[in-house]
N, C-alpha and C positions, 0 to 999 in steps of 0.2 A: 319554252323556256318553264314552261308552266309547270310540268312535272319532272323535270329537275333541279326546283327548288326559288326561280328567280320569284321573289314574292312582289305582288301586285296588287295594287290599290286601284278598283277603277276611278275615271276622275274625266271631267270635260276636257277633251283634246287627244285622247287616246283612240288609235287602231285598236279594233279589234275584231277576232275572227269566232265565229258564232259554231263552235263545232257541235252545238247539241240543238243544232237548227230549232231556235227558241224564238228567235226575234220572228214577230210576226209582220214586218215590213219587209218587202224588197229593199235589195240592196245597191246603192248609186254606183258602187265598185267593183271591183270582184263579186263573185255569190260567196255569200256569208261573212262580207267583211264591211263592216261598219264602222263610222267616226261619231264617236260621243260627241254630241255638241250640246246637248242640254241632256243632262245627267236625269233628271226627275223624269222625264218623257221618256229617255230612252229604258230607265226601268221599268215602265208601264207596258211599253214593247218588248219586253223579253219576259216579263212575271213579277221582276222584284230584283232589288238589289240583291240579294243570295244569290237568286239564280245567275244575273248577272255575272257576280262574281265566282260562282261556280262553273258554268257553260261555258264560259266568252274567254278567250287567251289574248292575250296584251300581246299586240304587234308594236314592237318598238320600231318608233323613226329613227333616221341615221341620228338625230340629236338625243335622241335618250340612248341608243345602243355608245355613243361616244361617253354619256354622262355616265351610264352604268361601266363600261369600261375603264376609264379615269377613278370612278370610286374606288373599283377592283385593281388598282394600281397599277393598269396597262400606260404603257408610256404615246404619246403623240406619234413616236419614232415608230413603235410595234404596231401602230395603226395605220402610218404611211406606207408601209411594207405590206400590209392585209390587200388595203386595198388599191394600191399601182397596177396589181397584177388584177384581181378582182373585176375594177372598170372594163378592163379589157375584155374578160369575159363577159360585162352584163350582173355580175351577182354579188357588188360590194355590202351589199346591205344581208343577205345569206351570209357571206362570210364574217361579216360583224356579230351575227348570231353564232356563227361557230364560237366566234373567239371566248365569246360571253361564257358558251355551256363549257370550254375548254378552262377558265380559270373560275378554281371554287370561291379565290377572292370575290371576283365580281357579284358572285350569287350571294354569299355573307355581307358584303360591304354592302350591296344594295338592300338587300331583306333589312339591314339595320336603320337605314336610312327612311324607307318606307314607314316603320313602325312607329 
């Protein structure tokens, strides 16, 4: 989503994927997946705020996805249609990510809210 243009401002409470393998600590989650609990401390572990913003990729939670989709004009009914099948298949978050990427307004609207 980062490469598609979804703006992201790293902050406490975000899950991130370390695509550049810059974090000096092991992950308590899947390999290279981290949770930003203390921003200053996390910045030290990855080499600074600039490295964090450049090398880490935001992994939006269910709630984050709903906010992005809502701000992009996607209705609750559309989301229900997406997840009703996806829940059965166990990939609802992936399907929400795909929906965000398929709606240009999600990227534009959310970008405006971040800055």
